[in-house]
C-alpha positions, 0 to 999 in steps of 0.5 A, a space after each residue: 137455646 140455652 145450651 147453645 149459648 153456653 157452648 159458644 161462650 166456651 168456644 169464645 173462651 178457648 179463642 183466647 188461648 196463649 202459647 206455652 209459658 216458658 218463664 221459670 218461677 225464679 230469675 237468676 239475676 246475676 249468672 256466672 257467664 262462661 260462653 256465648 254464641 250467635 246464630 239464627 238471629 239470637 245470642 245464646 249465653 251459658 253460665 258456670 251456675 248451669 244456666 242458658 239464656 237467649 237474647 233477641 232484639 237486645 232483650 233476654 227472652 228466657 232462662 233455661 236451667 240445664 239440669 231441668 231439661 233433662 241433662 243430668 245434675 247441676 253441671 257447669 256449662 263451659 262454652 257455646 257455638 253456632 253452626 249448620 243451624 244448631 247451638 251446641 253447648 259444652 258442660 262438665 262430665 261427658 255430655 253435650 247439649 244442642 238446640 235448634 232455637 236456643 230454648 228447647 235443648 237435648 243431651 247426648 253423651 260424648 266420649 271424653 273426660 276432658 271438658 271443652 273449654 272453648 268451642 267454635 264452628 267451621 268447615 262444617 264441624 264443631 271443634 274445640 279446645 280442652 285445656 292441656 294438650 287436647 283437641 275435641 272435634 265433632 262430625 256426627 260423633 265427638 273425637 278426641 285428638 292429642 295436641 303435639 307434645 310441646 303444647 301445654 295449654 289451649 285457650 282459644 280457636 277459630 276457623 279460617 275459611 278458604 281453599 284450603 280452609 284451616 283450623 287454628 288453635 292458640 295456647 302456649 303456641 299457635 297450632 293449625 290443621 287442615 282437617 281438624 286432626 294432625 295439628 302442627 305447632 308454630 313456635 312463638 317466643 312470647 312469655 305466657 303464649 297466646 291467648 285469643 285468635 280471630 279472623 278478619 273476614 274482610 282481609 282474610 287475615 288471622 290475628 292472635 294476641 299474646 297473653 301479655 298483650 305486648 305482641 300480636 301475630 298476624 297471618 294470611 293462611 294460618 301457617 305463617 305468622 308475623 309478630 308486631 309490638 302492640 298496646 293490647 291489654 294483658 289477659 284477654 280471653 275471647 275475641 270476635 270480628 264484625 263490621 270491620 273491627 276486632 273486639 277483645 275482653 278479658 280480666 278486670 273488665 278490660 276491653 279493646 277495639 282494633 281495625 287492624 289487630 295491632 293498634 287498639 283503643 282500650 275501655 274499662 267496662 266493669 273493673 269488678 268483673 272478669 269478662 269471659 266472652 264476646 260475639 258479634 251479631 245483629 250489628 253489635 258486639 255482646 260482652 259477658 262477665 263471670 259475675 253477671 255483666 252484660 255490655 254491647 258495643 255498637 262500633 262507636 260506644 259501649 253500653 251497659 245492659 247489666 252490671 255484675 255483682 260479686 256477693 255472698 249473701 247470708 240474709 235479706 230484709 225489706 224496709 224503708 222502700 229498699 231491700 238490703 242484703 248482706 254477706 261476706 263481701 258487704 252490703 248490697 241495696 235494691 229498690 225493687 229486688 232486681 237492680 242491686 248496687 254494692 253499698 260503700 262503707 260497710 264491712 265484709 263478713 256480715 251475717 244479719 241485717 234488720 230495719 226498724 225505727 227508720 234505720 238499718 242495722 247490719 251485724 257480723 264477725 269481729 263484733 261488727 255492728 254498723 248502722 245506716 240512717 238513710 237508704 243503706 248507701 252509708 254506714 256508721 261503725 257501732 261495733 262491739 268492743 270485743 272483736 272476738 264476738 261473732 254476731 250471727 243475726 239481728 232482729 227489730 221489734 217492740 221498739 228495740 234492736 236485738 243482736 245474737 251471737 257468740 262471745 270470744 269465750 264461746 258463750 251466748 252474746 245478746 246485745 240490745 239497742 233502742 236506737 241502733 247506736 247505743 248497745 248494751 250487753 245482756 248476760 243471764 246465769 246458766 249460759 254455757 260455753 259452746 251453747 249460743 244462738 245463730 239466728 234470730 227473728 221477731 213477729 207477733 210481739 216476740 223475739 225467737 232465737 235458734 241455736 246449737 243445742 238444747 240450751 239454745 235450740 229454740 228460745 223466746 223473749 218479749 224484749 231481748 233481755 230475758 229469754 225463755 227456753 222452749 221445751 224441746 221434744 224428744 225428736 228434736 234432739 238431734 237437730 241444730 237449728 240453723 235458721 228461724 224467720 217470721 213471715 205472713 203470720 208464721 215463725 219457720 225454723 229449719 234444722 240439721 242433724 248428721 242424718 237429715 234435716 227438719 222444718 218446724 213451725 209455730 204461729 205463736 213463737 212458743 208452741 212449735 211442731 216439727 212438720 217434716 224430715 228430709 235427707 237433704 240439708 236445709 239452709 233456710 226456710 220461710 212462709 210465703 204466698 201460702 207455701 213453706 219454702 226451703 233453700 239448700 245447696 246446689 240451688 235447690 228450692 222446695 215448696 210445701 202447702 202443708 210442711 209434709 209433701 215437698 216439691 222441688 221447683 225449677 232450678 235457676 242456679 247450681 250455687 249453694 243458696 243460704 237464705 230465702 226472704 219474702 217482702 214487698 210481695 216478691 221472694 228473694 233466694 240468695 247464697 254463695 258466689 253472688 247467687 241472687 234469684 228473684 220471684 214474684 210468682 207462686 211456687 209450683 206444686 207439680 213435680 217436673 222431672 225430665 228423663 235424659 236421653 238414653 246413652 248414644 241417642 240424640 233426640 231432636 228439639 222437643 216441645 208441645 203447642 196448644 191450638 184453638 178448636 171446639 176442644 183444646 188440642 195438643 200437638 207434639 213437635 215430633 212424631 213419637 216412635 213409641 207409645 206415651 201419655 199426656 197428663 194435664 195437672 192444675 197448678 196445685 198438682 191435682 191431676 185433671 185428665 190423662 190419656 194415651 199417645 200412640 206411636 206415630 200420634 202427634 195431636 191429642 184432643 183434650 176434653 173441655 173440662 181439662 181447661 176449665 181452671 184456665 191455667 194447666 200444666 201438660 206433661 208428655 211422657 214416653 219415647 224415652 223423654 218427658 216434656 212439661 209445659 204450662 198453658 194459660 187461657 187469656 180471658 
């Protein structure tokens, strides 16, 4: 009787099984949007930093990083289109991405070296333009066609349905084709040529806007065109038609709306962002910017869904209830780590930030020291008189701010302030030219500064005035320390040599251990949520529980990451070109690697589901042609169960112990691919 109760309780537990969780650990807050498509009730957006996002019902539902999905290295994604029940995305290199739902993607090679910059669908085929004198078109295979000799640049394309249908491309002139090959030019006299073209489904009219905006061209057949003066903005890069209106977007946040394509109502959405894409779907237009802006238009008004940010971040701090990030572009402030606003009055070229005594202090090039006594929205200049000074970091502890860097003559510069307003220069004998600190942190009653060579590789101080040289081990001699941080009871430093990188750790700030070396270049490291975490170029983030075995985390950007910060129980990784990644989760210790499809092979959408039975059952969304394996891992990376999958077998029953931890990662490998998904029990 007791055993029966246990069995029933276990069955009830599995009745709460959820579907696979697809949300990545890291959320890219400001993708560099480059293309947009609508189909199947959803928008699919792509970005130059390698991200694919889907939106249904006005909310972004998922993020997929192309390199994680078995599509090669961290390439840039250029354009997206939907047709015949499928999304297609073009990217750098010779690969094409496809998906039936915008979430599960596969990859195939295309025989071209000219990236498709704008992709469209019509007449039963995908087609696009690749810039200088090149057409690309898809009909089971990608082919490439040279544009007429008079064509020097192609920027946009559209299909005009009808009998016969006609393909249209624009650039320095307008071109048309009945079958997607043998293109014919239509000469235009407007300087700069034509930038965008769209088709009015109601009147069966084509409208093209000149790059200058001063002229529009209209046509009923795509062959004969009439020019008219216009008030459209210059520099439009995309245009769509829906609900009786044309909508065009372009540089400096400009948007324009027209019913006839000649007279335009102009709007300034976000002058700090260059808009790249606009599409119509679900009764609204969606417009995206290169710096992460998202706007929608309902036919009457524009609504801001996300405001893009162009920053180059070097350091982040939390204090006084807000996050403050600094970099080449100045200061950004956020109440939650997700919504950021650029702060006025702060200089550019900043390298460090600290909070203490109710104030924020930022430091940077040209001796810059600025202080804020409010929420970081306004700043007062307290810069050093020596404008040749480069301040690389600042920390607060024991009642003082300590800023470190290099003076104009190349020796270490240490500046101390009790209030952030009045600063004192500190000099010690023995400091040599060319040796100086580049990073500083405070923890456990101690300042620790790190830098360029044996003189400043690692030093500690209780007050910032007198610095003790931490004795370097012989193995350290080749490493230049580039960052030092203190979080959750540990100092963590990262260093690079010409051949490798290293991670150092200390509980006290005085006794240090070199934990591991790696060939990848590490830009910053910290200790958070029980893990050592490092960030580096191309969006790479690694995590380790012991500082020896490192696991690459799922990517969310291909941009270079400069800093990693843990505060208020969230993680932020930030870096070049506006990269800002957010996470409230724990790092994964399962190495997730996907195998790309073999050249010339196109796989259908791949996924797994787990069904409720007396024992959990994995079901593949496809029928494998070859034998494979199913492996089940705990969230710490321990393998719990492994079994074979025969050719033609779609379902695999797991033992009950495979789900005893309540959350597992299931991996299928075989048939030339690999799929990894996480499943969670609802208790």
